[in-house]
mmCIF file as Biopython writes it, N, C-alpha, C and O atoms, coordinates in Angstrom:
data_model
#
loop_
_atom_site.group_PDB
_atom_site.id
_atom_site.type_symbol
_atom_site.label_atom_id
_atom_site.label_alt_id
_atom_site.label_comp_id
_atom_site.label_asym_id
_atom_site.label_entity_id
_atom_site.label_seq_id
_atom_site.pdbx_PDB_ins_code
_atom_site.Cartn_x
_atom_site.Cartn_y
_atom_site.Cartn_z
_atom_site.occupancy
_atom_site.B_iso_or_equiv
_atom_site.auth_seq_id
_atom_site.auth_asym_id
_atom_site.pdbx_PDB_model_num
ATOM 1   N N  . MET A ? 1  ? -0.440  -10.362 8.464   1.0 0.0 1  A 1 
ATOM 2   C CA . MET A ? 1  ? -0.370  -9.880  7.162   1.0 0.0 1  A 1 
ATOM 3   C C  . MET A ? 1  ? 0.281   -8.368  7.104   1.0 0.0 1  A 1 
ATOM 4   O O  . MET A ? 1  ? -0.021  -7.433  7.846   1.0 0.0 1  A 1 
ATOM 5   N N  . ARG A ? 2  ? 1.290   -8.360  5.993   1.0 0.0 2  A 1 
ATOM 6   C CA . ARG A ? 2  ? 1.739   -7.034  6.038   1.0 0.0 2  A 1 
ATOM 7   C C  . ARG A ? 2  ? 1.765   -6.597  4.570   1.0 0.0 2  A 1 
ATOM 8   O O  . ARG A ? 2  ? 1.959   -7.407  3.663   1.0 0.0 2  A 1 
ATOM 9   N N  . VAL A ? 3  ? 1.582   -5.404  4.385   1.0 0.0 3  A 1 
ATOM 10  C CA . VAL A ? 3  ? 1.862   -4.839  2.891   1.0 0.0 3  A 1 
ATOM 11  C C  . VAL A ? 3  ? 3.405   -4.173  2.629   1.0 0.0 3  A 1 
ATOM 12  O O  . VAL A ? 3  ? 4.104   -3.703  3.527   1.0 0.0 3  A 1 
ATOM 13  N N  . HIS A ? 4  ? 3.709   -4.228  1.449   1.0 0.0 4  A 1 
ATOM 14  C CA . HIS A ? 4  ? 5.111   -3.689  1.178   1.0 0.0 4  A 1 
ATOM 15  C C  . HIS A ? 4  ? 4.893   -3.020  -0.177  1.0 0.0 4  A 1 
ATOM 16  O O  . HIS A ? 4  ? 4.156   -3.418  -1.079  1.0 0.0 4  A 1 
ATOM 17  N N  . VAL A ? 5  ? 5.695   -1.888  -0.157  1.0 0.0 5  A 1 
ATOM 18  C CA . VAL A ? 5  ? 5.676   -1.012  -1.676  1.0 0.0 5  A 1 
ATOM 19  C C  . VAL A ? 5  ? 6.983   -1.046  -2.063  1.0 0.0 5  A 1 
ATOM 20  O O  . VAL A ? 5  ? 7.925   -0.722  -1.340  1.0 0.0 5  A 1 
ATOM 21  N N  . ASP A ? 6  ? 7.071   -1.478  -3.325  1.0 0.0 6  A 1 
ATOM 22  C CA . ASP A ? 6  ? 8.414   -1.473  -4.205  1.0 0.0 6  A 1 
ATOM 23  C C  . ASP A ? 6  ? 8.470   -0.044  -4.593  1.0 0.0 6  A 1 
ATOM 24  O O  . ASP A ? 6  ? 7.723   0.365   -5.483  1.0 0.0 6  A 1 
ATOM 25  N N  . THR A ? 7  ? 9.388   0.825   -3.927  1.0 0.0 7  A 1 
ATOM 26  C CA . THR A ? 7  ? 9.515   1.994   -4.321  1.0 0.0 7  A 1 
ATOM 27  C C  . THR A ? 7  ? 10.088  2.288   -5.514  1.0 0.0 7  A 1 
ATOM 28  O O  . THR A ? 7  ? 9.891   3.380   -6.047  1.0 0.0 7  A 1 
ATOM 29  N N  . GLU A ? 8  ? 10.802  1.417   -6.022  1.0 0.0 8  A 1 
ATOM 30  C CA . GLU A ? 8  ? 11.337  1.657   -7.590  1.0 0.0 8  A 1 
ATOM 31  C C  . GLU A ? 8  ? 10.278  1.367   -8.415  1.0 0.0 8  A 1 
ATOM 32  O O  . GLU A ? 8  ? 10.388  1.872   -9.533  1.0 0.0 8  A 1 
ATOM 33  N N  . LYS A ? 9  ? 9.162   0.635   -8.202  1.0 0.0 9  A 1 
ATOM 34  C CA . LYS A ? 9  ? 8.249   0.517   -9.199  1.0 0.0 9  A 1 
ATOM 35  C C  . LYS A ? 9  ? 6.957   1.550   -9.043  1.0 0.0 9  A 1 
ATOM 36  O O  . LYS A ? 9  ? 6.209   1.895   -9.959  1.0 0.0 9  A 1 
ATOM 37  N N  . CYS A ? 10 ? 6.892   1.911   -7.806  1.0 0.0 10 A 1 
ATOM 38  C CA . CYS A ? 10 ? 5.772   3.173   -7.724  1.0 0.0 10 A 1 
ATOM 39  C C  . CYS A ? 10 ? 5.909   4.318   -8.619  1.0 0.0 10 A 1 
ATOM 40  O O  . CYS A ? 10 ? 6.978   4.920   -8.723  1.0 0.0 10 A 1 
ATOM 41  N N  . GLN A ? 11 ? 4.987   4.597   -9.189  1.0 0.0 11 A 1 
ATOM 42  C CA . GLN A ? 11 ? 4.901   5.888   -9.995  1.0 0.0 11 A 1 
ATOM 43  C C  . GLN A ? 11 ? 4.094   7.031   -9.356  1.0 0.0 11 A 1 
ATOM 44  O O  . GLN A ? 11 ? 3.974   8.076   -9.995  1.0 0.0 11 A 1 
ATOM 45  N N  . GLY A ? 12 ? 3.607   6.925   -8.302  1.0 0.0 12 A 1 
ATOM 46  C CA . GLY A ? 12 ? 2.993   7.843   -7.602  1.0 0.0 12 A 1 
ATOM 47  C C  . GLY A ? 12 ? 1.620   8.133   -8.070  1.0 0.0 12 A 1 
ATOM 48  O O  . GLY A ? 12 ? 1.193   9.285   -8.001  1.0 0.0 12 A 1 
ATOM 49  N N  . HIS A ? 13 ? 0.867   7.127   -8.563  1.0 0.0 13 A 1 
ATOM 50  C CA . HIS A ? 13 ? -0.570  7.224   -9.020  1.0 0.0 13 A 1 
ATOM 51  C C  . HIS A ? 13 ? -1.488  7.443   -7.643  1.0 0.0 13 A 1 
ATOM 52  O O  . HIS A ? 13 ? -2.598  7.972   -7.694  1.0 0.0 13 A 1 
ATOM 53  N N  . ASN A ? 14 ? -0.965  7.034   -6.584  1.0 0.0 14 A 1 
ATOM 54  C CA . ASN A ? 14 ? -1.778  6.952   -5.205  1.0 0.0 14 A 1 
ATOM 55  C C  . ASN A ? 14 ? -2.986  6.303   -4.970  1.0 0.0 14 A 1 
ATOM 56  O O  . ASN A ? 14 ? -3.674  6.666   -4.016  1.0 0.0 14 A 1 
ATOM 57  N N  . ARG A ? 15 ? -3.308  5.493   -5.620  1.0 0.0 15 A 1 
ATOM 58  C CA . ARG A ? 15 ? -4.567  4.671   -5.622  1.0 0.0 15 A 1 
ATOM 59  C C  . ARG A ? 15 ? -4.636  4.101   -4.306  1.0 0.0 15 A 1 
ATOM 60  O O  . ARG A ? 15 ? -5.650  4.112   -3.609  1.0 0.0 15 A 1 
ATOM 61  N N  . CYS A ? 16 ? -3.485  3.583   -3.972  1.0 0.0 16 A 1 
ATOM 62  C CA . CYS A ? 16 ? -3.503  2.796   -2.457  1.0 0.0 16 A 1 
ATOM 63  C C  . CYS A ? 16 ? -3.909  3.753   -1.485  1.0 0.0 16 A 1 
ATOM 64  O O  . CYS A ? 16 ? -4.798  3.438   -0.694  1.0 0.0 16 A 1 
ATOM 65  N N  . TYR A ? 17 ? -3.253  5.152   -1.422  1.0 0.0 17 A 1 
ATOM 66  C CA . TYR A ? 17 ? -3.698  5.958   -0.467  1.0 0.0 17 A 1 
ATOM 67  C C  . TYR A ? 17 ? -5.009  6.349   -0.381  1.0 0.0 17 A 1 
ATOM 68  O O  . TYR A ? 17 ? -5.626  6.543   0.667   1.0 0.0 17 A 1 
ATOM 69  N N  . ALA A ? 18 ? -5.501  6.484   -1.709  1.0 0.0 18 A 1 
ATOM 70  C CA . ALA A ? 18 ? -6.967  6.799   -1.878  1.0 0.0 18 A 1 
ATOM 71  C C  . ALA A ? 18 ? -7.781  5.842   -1.413  1.0 0.0 18 A 1 
ATOM 72  O O  . ALA A ? 18 ? -8.824  6.160   -0.842  1.0 0.0 18 A 1 
ATOM 73  N N  . LEU A ? 19 ? -7.433  4.563   -1.583  1.0 0.0 19 A 1 
ATOM 74  C CA . LEU A ? 19 ? -8.394  3.471   -1.143  1.0 0.0 19 A 1 
ATOM 75  C C  . LEU A ? 19 ? -8.048  2.914   0.358   1.0 0.0 19 A 1 
ATOM 76  O O  . LEU A ? 19 ? -8.854  2.228   0.987   1.0 0.0 19 A 1 
ATOM 77  N N  . ALA A ? 20 ? -7.003  3.215   0.766   1.0 0.0 20 A 1 
ATOM 78  C CA . ALA A ? 20 ? -6.775  2.540   2.098   1.0 0.0 20 A 1 
ATOM 79  C C  . ALA A ? 20 ? -5.606  3.736   2.826   1.0 0.0 20 A 1 
ATOM 80  O O  . ALA A ? 20 ? -4.441  3.424   3.071   1.0 0.0 20 A 1 
ATOM 81  N N  . PRO A ? 21 ? -6.090  4.892   3.053   1.0 0.0 21 A 1 
ATOM 82  C CA . PRO A ? 21 ? -5.483  5.818   3.988   1.0 0.0 21 A 1 
ATOM 83  C C  . PRO A ? 21 ? -4.727  5.265   5.315   1.0 0.0 21 A 1 
ATOM 84  O O  . PRO A ? 21 ? -3.717  5.765   5.810   1.0 0.0 21 A 1 
ATOM 85  N N  . GLU A ? 22 ? -5.435  4.118   5.789   1.0 0.0 22 A 1 
ATOM 86  C CA . GLU A ? 22 ? -5.051  3.634   6.930   1.0 0.0 22 A 1 
ATOM 87  C C  . GLU A ? 22 ? -3.776  2.720   6.963   1.0 0.0 22 A 1 
ATOM 88  O O  . GLU A ? 22 ? -3.206  2.450   8.020   1.0 0.0 22 A 1 
ATOM 89  N N  . LEU A ? 23 ? -3.331  2.222   5.635   1.0 0.0 23 A 1 
ATOM 90  C CA . LEU A ? 23 ? -2.282  1.472   5.555   1.0 0.0 23 A 1 
ATOM 91  C C  . LEU A ? 23 ? -1.140  2.145   4.814   1.0 0.0 23 A 1 
ATOM 92  O O  . LEU A ? 23 ? 0.031   1.769   4.861   1.0 0.0 23 A 1 
ATOM 93  N N  . PHE A ? 24 ? -1.701  3.391   3.982   1.0 0.0 24 A 1 
ATOM 94  C CA . PHE A ? 24 ? -0.455  3.990   3.180   1.0 0.0 24 A 1 
ATOM 95  C C  . PHE A ? 24 ? -0.472  5.512   3.426   1.0 0.0 24 A 1 
ATOM 96  O O  . PHE A ? 24 ? -1.484  6.116   3.782   1.0 0.0 24 A 1 
ATOM 97  N N  . ASP A ? 25 ? 0.621   6.034   3.228   1.0 0.0 25 A 1 
ATOM 98  C CA . ASP A ? 25 ? 0.851   7.604   3.093   1.0 0.0 25 A 1 
ATOM 99  C C  . ASP A ? 25 ? 1.664   7.734   1.799   1.0 0.0 25 A 1 
ATOM 100 O O  . ASP A ? 25 ? 2.017   6.831   1.040   1.0 0.0 25 A 1 
ATOM 101 N N  . VAL A ? 26 ? 1.888   9.077   1.712   1.0 0.0 26 A 1 
ATOM 102 C CA . VAL A ? 26 ? 2.556   9.557   0.319   1.0 0.0 26 A 1 
ATOM 103 C C  . VAL A ? 26 ? 3.634   10.435  0.796   1.0 0.0 26 A 1 
ATOM 104 O O  . VAL A ? 26 ? 3.443   11.231  1.715   1.0 0.0 26 A 1 
ATOM 105 N N  . ASP A ? 27 ? 4.748   10.312  0.200   1.0 0.0 27 A 1 
ATOM 106 C CA . ASP A ? 27 ? 6.040   11.041  0.829   1.0 0.0 27 A 1 
ATOM 107 C C  . ASP A ? 27 ? 6.101   12.393  0.001   1.0 0.0 27 A 1 
ATOM 108 O O  . ASP A ? 27 ? 5.123   12.686  -0.687  1.0 0.0 27 A 1 
ATOM 109 N N  . ASP A ? 28 ? 7.166   13.198  0.035   1.0 0.0 28 A 1 
ATOM 110 C CA . ASP A ? 28 ? 7.067   14.504  -0.628  1.0 0.0 28 A 1 
ATOM 111 C C  . ASP A ? 28 ? 7.070   14.529  -2.002  1.0 0.0 28 A 1 
ATOM 112 O O  . ASP A ? 28 ? 6.730   15.456  -2.737  1.0 0.0 28 A 1 
ATOM 113 N N  . PHE A ? 29 ? 7.609   13.092  -2.382  1.0 0.0 29 A 1 
ATOM 114 C CA . PHE A ? 29 ? 7.760   13.158  -3.940  1.0 0.0 29 A 1 
ATOM 115 C C  . PHE A ? 29 ? 6.630   12.338  -4.671  1.0 0.0 29 A 1 
ATOM 116 O O  . PHE A ? 29 ? 6.704   12.071  -5.870  1.0 0.0 29 A 1 
ATOM 117 N N  . GLY A ? 30 ? 5.533   11.941  -3.832  1.0 0.0 30 A 1 
ATOM 118 C CA . GLY A ? 30 ? 4.573   11.341  -4.336  1.0 0.0 30 A 1 
ATOM 119 C C  . GLY A ? 30 ? 4.486   9.886   -4.279  1.0 0.0 30 A 1 
ATOM 120 O O  . GLY A ? 30 ? 3.489   9.290   -4.688  1.0 0.0 30 A 1 
ATOM 121 N N  . THR A ? 31 ? 5.586   9.253   -3.741  1.0 0.0 31 A 1 
ATOM 122 C CA . THR A ? 31 ? 5.742   7.827   -3.568  1.0 0.0 31 A 1 
ATOM 123 C C  . THR A ? 31 ? 4.998   7.346   -2.427  1.0 0.0 31 A 1 
ATOM 124 O O  . THR A ? 31 ? 4.975   7.931   -1.344  1.0 0.0 31 A 1 
ATOM 125 N N  . ALA A ? 32 ? 4.384   6.258   -2.691  1.0 0.0 32 A 1 
ATOM 126 C CA . ALA A ? 32 ? 3.518   5.545   -1.411  1.0 0.0 32 A 1 
ATOM 127 C C  . ALA A ? 32 ? 4.628   4.990   -0.557  1.0 0.0 32 A 1 
ATOM 128 O O  . ALA A ? 32 ? 5.714   4.515   -0.890  1.0 0.0 32 A 1 
ATOM 129 N N  . VAL A ? 33 ? 4.027   5.188   0.753   1.0 0.0 33 A 1 
ATOM 130 C CA . VAL A ? 33 ? 4.773   4.599   1.815   1.0 0.0 33 A 1 
ATOM 131 C C  . VAL A ? 33 ? 3.825   3.625   2.717   1.0 0.0 33 A 1 
ATOM 132 O O  . VAL A ? 33 ? 2.605   3.784   2.753   1.0 0.0 33 A 1 
ATOM 133 N N  . VAL A ? 34 ? 4.392   2.770   3.321   1.0 0.0 34 A 1 
ATOM 134 C CA . VAL A ? 34 ? 3.356   1.967   4.307   1.0 0.0 34 A 1 
ATOM 135 C C  . VAL A ? 34 ? 3.773   2.561   5.732   1.0 0.0 34 A 1 
ATOM 136 O O  . VAL A ? 34 ? 4.870   2.880   6.190   1.0 0.0 34 A 1 
ATOM 137 N N  . LEU A ? 35 ? 2.384   2.591   6.297   1.0 0.0 35 A 1 
ATOM 138 C CA . LEU A ? 35 ? 2.191   2.847   7.690   1.0 0.0 35 A 1 
ATOM 139 C C  . LEU A ? 35 ? 2.433   1.721   8.559   1.0 0.0 35 A 1 
ATOM 140 O O  . LEU A ? 35 ? 2.412   0.629   7.991   1.0 0.0 35 A 1 
ATOM 141 N N  . ASN A ? 36 ? 2.649   1.723   9.744   1.0 0.0 36 A 1 
ATOM 142 C CA . ASN A ? 36 ? 2.709   0.717   11.060  1.0 0.0 36 A 1 
ATOM 143 C C  . ASN A ? 36 ? 3.537   -0.244  10.443  1.0 0.0 36 A 1 
ATOM 144 O O  . ASN A ? 36 ? 2.975   -1.336  10.358  1.0 0.0 36 A 1 
ATOM 145 N N  . ASP A ? 37 ? 4.746   -0.210  9.956   1.0 0.0 37 A 1 
ATOM 146 C CA . ASP A ? 37 ? 5.702   -0.957  9.289   1.0 0.0 37 A 1 
ATOM 147 C C  . ASP A ? 37 ? 5.104   -2.084  8.333   1.0 0.0 37 A 1 
ATOM 148 O O  . ASP A ? 37 ? 5.568   -3.212  8.168   1.0 0.0 37 A 1 
ATOM 149 N N  . GLY A ? 38 ? 3.953   -1.521  7.730   1.0 0.0 38 A 1 
ATOM 150 C CA . GLY A ? 38 ? 3.423   -2.609  6.844   1.0 0.0 38 A 1 
ATOM 151 C C  . GLY A ? 38 ? 2.466   -3.604  7.496   1.0 0.0 38 A 1 
ATOM 152 O O  . GLY A ? 38 ? 1.961   -4.471  6.783   1.0 0.0 38 A 1 
ATOM 153 N N  . VAL A ? 39 ? 2.151   -3.539  8.919   1.0 0.0 39 A 1 
ATOM 154 C CA . VAL A ? 39 ? 1.295   -4.370  9.610   1.0 0.0 39 A 1 
ATOM 155 C C  . VAL A ? 39 ? -0.189  -4.120  9.256   1.0 0.0 39 A 1 
ATOM 156 O O  . VAL A ? 39 ? -0.717  -3.028  9.467   1.0 0.0 39 A 1 
ATOM 157 N N  . VAL A ? 40 ? -0.761  -5.036  8.778   1.0 0.0 40 A 1 
ATOM 158 C CA . VAL A ? 40 ? -2.284  -4.623  8.666   1.0 0.0 40 A 1 
ATOM 159 C C  . VAL A ? 40 ? -3.156  -5.098  9.397   1.0 0.0 40 A 1 
ATOM 160 O O  . VAL A ? 40 ? -3.478  -6.285  9.450   1.0 0.0 40 A 1 
ATOM 161 N N  . PRO A ? 41 ? -3.768  -3.880  10.242  1.0 0.0 41 A 1 
ATOM 162 C CA . PRO A ? 41 ? -4.620  -4.253  11.389  1.0 0.0 41 A 1 
ATOM 163 C C  . PRO A ? 41 ? -5.807  -5.144  10.892  1.0 0.0 41 A 1 
ATOM 164 O O  . PRO A ? 41 ? -6.189  -5.201  9.724   1.0 0.0 41 A 1 
ATOM 165 N N  . ALA A ? 42 ? -6.390  -5.902  12.060  1.0 0.0 42 A 1 
ATOM 166 C CA . ALA A ? 42 ? -7.425  -6.873  11.660  1.0 0.0 42 A 1 
ATOM 167 C C  . ALA A ? 42 ? -8.700  -5.800  11.218  1.0 0.0 42 A 1 
ATOM 168 O O  . ALA A ? 42 ? -8.902  -4.665  11.651  1.0 0.0 42 A 1 
ATOM 169 N N  . GLY A ? 43 ? -9.363  -6.459  10.355  1.0 0.0 43 A 1 
ATOM 170 C CA . GLY A ? 43 ? -10.513 -5.637  9.808   1.0 0.0 43 A 1 
ATOM 171 C C  . GLY A ? 43 ? -10.152 -4.792  8.364   1.0 0.0 43 A 1 
ATOM 172 O O  . GLY A ? 43 ? -11.016 -4.451  7.556   1.0 0.0 43 A 1 
ATOM 173 N N  . LEU A ? 44 ? -8.767  -4.542  8.225   1.0 0.0 44 A 1 
ATOM 174 C CA . LEU A ? 44 ? -8.368  -4.061  7.102   1.0 0.0 44 A 1 
ATOM 175 C C  . LEU A ? 44 ? -7.749  -4.919  5.944   1.0 0.0 44 A 1 
ATOM 176 O O  . LEU A ? 44 ? -7.315  -4.429  4.901   1.0 0.0 44 A 1 
ATOM 177 N N  . GLU A ? 45 ? -7.756  -6.070  6.206   1.0 0.0 45 A 1 
ATOM 178 C CA . GLU A ? 45 ? -7.483  -6.906  5.136   1.0 0.0 45 A 1 
ATOM 179 C C  . GLU A ? 45 ? -7.780  -6.732  3.768   1.0 0.0 45 A 1 
ATOM 180 O O  . GLU A ? 45 ? -6.947  -6.834  2.868   1.0 0.0 45 A 1 
ATOM 181 N N  . ASP A ? 46 ? -9.124  -6.436  3.603   1.0 0.0 46 A 1 
ATOM 182 C CA . ASP A ? 46 ? -9.870  -6.346  2.466   1.0 0.0 46 A 1 
ATOM 183 C C  . ASP A ? 46 ? -9.249  -4.972  1.525   1.0 0.0 46 A 1 
ATOM 184 O O  . ASP A ? 46 ? -9.082  -4.889  0.308   1.0 0.0 46 A 1 
ATOM 185 N N  . LYS A ? 47 ? -8.971  -3.880  2.705   1.0 0.0 47 A 1 
ATOM 186 C CA . LYS A ? 47 ? -8.713  -2.661  1.937   1.0 0.0 47 A 1 
ATOM 187 C C  . LYS A ? 47 ? -7.146  -2.928  1.478   1.0 0.0 47 A 1 
ATOM 188 O O  . LYS A ? 47 ? -6.659  -2.255  0.570   1.0 0.0 47 A 1 
ATOM 189 N N  . ALA A ? 48 ? -6.418  -3.910  2.133   1.0 0.0 48 A 1 
ATOM 190 C CA . ALA A ? 48 ? -5.127  -4.009  1.693   1.0 0.0 48 A 1 
ATOM 191 C C  . ALA A ? 48 ? -5.219  -4.912  0.254   1.0 0.0 48 A 1 
ATOM 192 O O  . ALA A ? 48 ? -4.522  -4.553  -0.695  1.0 0.0 48 A 1 
ATOM 193 N N  . GLN A ? 49 ? -5.912  -5.837  0.157   1.0 0.0 49 A 1 
ATOM 194 C CA . GLN A ? 49 ? -6.103  -6.421  -1.149  1.0 0.0 49 A 1 
ATOM 195 C C  . GLN A ? 49 ? -6.781  -5.567  -2.263  1.0 0.0 49 A 1 
ATOM 196 O O  . GLN A ? 49 ? -6.428  -5.660  -3.438  1.0 0.0 49 A 1 
ATOM 197 N N  . LEU A ? 50 ? -7.714  -4.779  -1.866  1.0 0.0 50 A 1 
ATOM 198 C CA . LEU A ? 50 ? -7.966  -3.742  -3.024  1.0 0.0 50 A 1 
ATOM 199 C C  . LEU A ? 50 ? -6.907  -2.924  -3.408  1.0 0.0 50 A 1 
ATOM 200 O O  . LEU A ? 50 ? -6.794  -2.556  -4.577  1.0 0.0 50 A 1 
ATOM 201 N N  . ALA A ? 51 ? -5.885  -2.507  -2.276  1.0 0.0 51 A 1 
ATOM 202 C CA . ALA A ? 51 ? -5.042  -1.440  -2.772  1.0 0.0 51 A 1 
ATOM 203 C C  . ALA A ? 51 ? -3.991  -2.486  -3.718  1.0 0.0 51 A 1 
ATOM 204 O O  . ALA A ? 51 ? -3.688  -1.952  -4.785  1.0 0.0 51 A 1 
ATOM 205 N N  . VAL A ? 52 ? -3.490  -3.640  -3.550  1.0 0.0 52 A 1 
ATOM 206 C CA . VAL A ? 52 ? -2.685  -4.541  -4.476  1.0 0.0 52 A 1 
ATOM 207 C C  . VAL A ? 52 ? -3.299  -4.583  -5.909  1.0 0.0 52 A 1 
ATOM 208 O O  . VAL A ? 52 ? -2.698  -4.414  -6.970  1.0 0.0 52 A 1 
ATOM 209 N N  . ALA A ? 53 ? -4.676  -4.854  -5.709  1.0 0.0 53 A 1 
ATOM 210 C CA . ALA A ? 53 ? -5.710  -4.976  -7.035  1.0 0.0 53 A 1 
ATOM 211 C C  . ALA A ? 53 ? -5.440  -3.779  -7.800  1.0 0.0 53 A 1 
ATOM 212 O O  . ALA A ? 53 ? -5.145  -3.842  -8.994  1.0 0.0 53 A 1 
ATOM 213 N N  . ASN A ? 54 ? -5.536  -2.609  -7.115  1.0 0.0 54 A 1 
ATOM 214 C CA . ASN A ? 54 ? -5.535  -1.303  -7.995  1.0 0.0 54 A 1 
ATOM 215 C C  . ASN A ? 54 ? -4.328  -0.629  -8.412  1.0 0.0 54 A 1 
ATOM 216 O O  . ASN A ? 54 ? -4.326  0.367   -9.135  1.0 0.0 54 A 1 
ATOM 217 N N  . CYS A ? 55 ? -3.182  -1.260  -7.887  1.0 0.0 55 A 1 
ATOM 218 C CA . CYS A ? 55 ? -2.003  -0.653  -8.136  1.0 0.0 55 A 1 
ATOM 219 C C  . CYS A ? 55 ? -1.509  -0.800  -9.750  1.0 0.0 55 A 1 
ATOM 220 O O  . CYS A ? 55 ? -1.042  -1.883  -10.101 1.0 0.0 55 A 1 
ATOM 221 N N  . PRO A ? 56 ? -1.608  0.178   -10.610 1.0 0.0 56 A 1 
ATOM 222 C CA . PRO A ? 56 ? -1.133  -0.033  -11.741 1.0 0.0 56 A 1 
ATOM 223 C C  . PRO A ? 56 ? 0.327   -0.523  -12.227 1.0 0.0 56 A 1 
ATOM 224 O O  . PRO A ? 56 ? 0.600   -1.036  -13.312 1.0 0.0 56 A 1 
ATOM 225 N N  . GLU A ? 57 ? 1.043   -0.288  -11.343 1.0 0.0 57 A 1 
ATOM 226 C CA . GLU A ? 57 ? 2.557   -0.645  -11.344 1.0 0.0 57 A 1 
ATOM 227 C C  . GLU A ? 57 ? 2.972   -1.994  -10.646 1.0 0.0 57 A 1 
ATOM 228 O O  . GLU A ? 57 ? 4.080   -2.525  -10.720 1.0 0.0 57 A 1 
ATOM 229 N N  . TYR A ? 58 ? 1.916   -2.432  -9.982  1.0 0.0 58 A 1 
ATOM 230 C CA . TYR A ? 58 ? 2.194   -3.906  -9.253  1.0 0.0 58 A 1 
ATOM 231 C C  . TYR A ? 58 ? 3.280   -3.742  -8.409  1.0 0.0 58 A 1 
ATOM 232 O O  . TYR A ? 58 ? 4.136   -4.616  -8.270  1.0 0.0 58 A 1 
ATOM 233 N N  . ALA A ? 59 ? 3.300   -2.439  -7.710  1.0 0.0 59 A 1 
ATOM 234 C CA . ALA A ? 59 ? 4.295   -2.243  -6.598  1.0 0.0 59 A 1 
ATOM 235 C C  . ALA A ? 59 ? 4.052   -2.595  -5.347  1.0 0.0 59 A 1 
ATOM 236 O O  . ALA A ? 59 ? 4.913   -2.421  -4.484  1.0 0.0 59 A 1 
ATOM 237 N N  . ILE A ? 60 ? 2.825   -3.150  -5.058  1.0 0.0 60 A 1 
ATOM 238 C CA . ILE A ? 60 ? 2.354   -3.425  -3.623  1.0 0.0 60 A 1 
ATOM 239 C C  . ILE A ? 60 ? 2.181   -4.969  -3.546  1.0 0.0 60 A 1 
ATOM 240 O O  . ILE A ? 60 ? 1.514   -5.618  -4.352  1.0 0.0 60 A 1 
ATOM 241 N N  . THR A ? 61 ? 2.815   -5.452  -2.551  1.0 0.0 61 A 1 
ATOM 242 C CA . THR A ? 61 ? 2.567   -6.877  -2.215  1.0 0.0 61 A 1 
ATOM 243 C C  . THR A ? 61 ? 2.280   -7.264  -0.861  1.0 0.0 61 A 1 
ATOM 244 O O  . THR A ? 61 ? 2.708   -6.526  0.027   1.0 0.0 61 A 1 
ATOM 245 N N  . ILE A ? 62 ? 1.643   -8.273  -0.554  1.0 0.0 62 A 1 
ATOM 246 C CA . ILE A ? 62 ? 1.203   -8.650  0.572   1.0 0.0 62 A 1 
ATOM 247 C C  . ILE A ? 62 ? 2.027   -10.019 1.066   1.0 0.0 62 A 1 
ATOM 248 O O  . ILE A ? 62 ? 2.225   -10.955 0.291   1.0 0.0 62 A 1 
ATOM 249 N N  . THR A ? 63 ? 2.421   -10.018 2.275   1.0 0.0 63 A 1 
ATOM 250 C CA . THR A ? 63 ? 2.911   -11.260 2.853   1.0 0.0 63 A 1 
ATOM 251 C C  . THR A ? 63 ? 2.140   -11.555 4.176   1.0 0.0 63 A 1 
ATOM 252 O O  . THR A ? 63 ? 1.526   -10.707 4.824   1.0 0.0 63 A 1 
ATOM 253 N N  . ASP A ? 64 ? 2.258   -12.866 4.482   1.0 0.0 64 A 1 
ATOM 254 C CA . ASP A ? 64 ? 1.505   -13.303 5.820   1.0 0.0 64 A 1 
ATOM 255 C C  . ASP A ? 64 ? 2.730   -13.406 6.717   1.0 0.0 64 A 1 
ATOM 256 O O  . ASP A ? 64 ? 3.438   -14.406 6.829   1.0 0.0 64 A 1 
ATOM 257 N N  . ASP A ? 65 ? 2.873   -12.347 7.287   1.0 0.0 65 A 1 
ATOM 258 C CA . ASP A ? 65 ? 3.760   -12.453 8.368   1.0 0.0 65 A 1 
ATOM 259 C C  . ASP A ? 65 ? 3.146   -12.287 9.783   1.0 0.0 65 A 1 
ATOM 260 O O  . ASP A ? 65 ? 3.863   -12.368 10.780  1.0 0.0 65 A 1 
#
């Protein structure tokens, strides 16, 4: 499983970072960036889903890589 952030859609609300700091960080402009090339470690799948569900801009997606 991988998470992806569409930086064109991200408005810097940073809910993903607040909910899953193991998966996301924030750049100098407040835009979310993924950690670990987006790979979701075992046990953090629920946090990845929570980040997707709480993104007001729908900028986060999950793929099964």
